N, C-alpha and C positions, 0 to 999 in steps of 0.2 A: 977186865976191870975198867970202869968208865972214869974219865977225868973228873976231878973233884969239882970243877966249875959247872958241870952239867947236872941239873936236877931233873928228875922225872916227875911228871904229874899223873897221878892215878885217880880214877873216878870211882865213886861209891854212890849208888842210888839207894837212899834210905827212905824214899817216899813211900807212904802207906804204913810205915812202922811207927809205933808209939813208944814213948819213954818207958824204959831206958834203952831200947834196942838201937836207935841211931848212934848213940855214944858207944855202946858196947861193940857194935860193928866197926865203928871208926877206930876204937882202941885195937881191936884184933887186926885190922888192916894196917894200921900204923906200925904195929909190932913187926910186921913182915917187911917194912920198907927200910931203906938206907937213910941214915941221918942226912937231912937236907932235902930229901924228897918231899913232895907235896901231895896231899890228898884233897881232891875236890869232891865234897859231899853235898848231895841234894837231899833235903828233908822237908817234910811238910807238917811235922809234929809241932804244935804251938809251943811246947816246952823246950824245943831245941834252941830257941833264942837265948835261953838261960843256961841250959845244960851244956851246949857245945863250948861257949867261952869259959865256963867253969871247969869243964874237963881239960881244956887246953892249959889253963892256968895251973891246975893241980898236977897234970902230967908233965909239965914243962915244955909242951909244944907251943908253937907260935901260930896264933890265929892271924893269918896274913890279911884276909878280907872276908867280909860277910855282906852278901847282897840279897835282894829280894827279887824274884821273878814270878809275879802273880802270887799264888798261894805257896810257892816253894822258896825256901831259903837255900842259898848256896854258900857254902863255907869253904875257904881255902886254908888248909892247915899244913904247916911245915913241921916235919918230924924233928924232934930235938936231937942234939948231937950227943 
């Protein structure tokens, strides 16, 4: 068992996937994580800029940050408790 102050960051590459696959893959990946862990997801689907924040709000996860790297969006999502 790891200390509660340590969170793990997991990576998900959803580039090349179109709506709704990036969010569906994020949901599946987050379900397997421990509360407080973070998922860093890369996506290039134009709809992700709307879908990912909406998914986080609906599922109760926290969108920690959203950045752009060329054509790729990078989302850091913290799993809800």
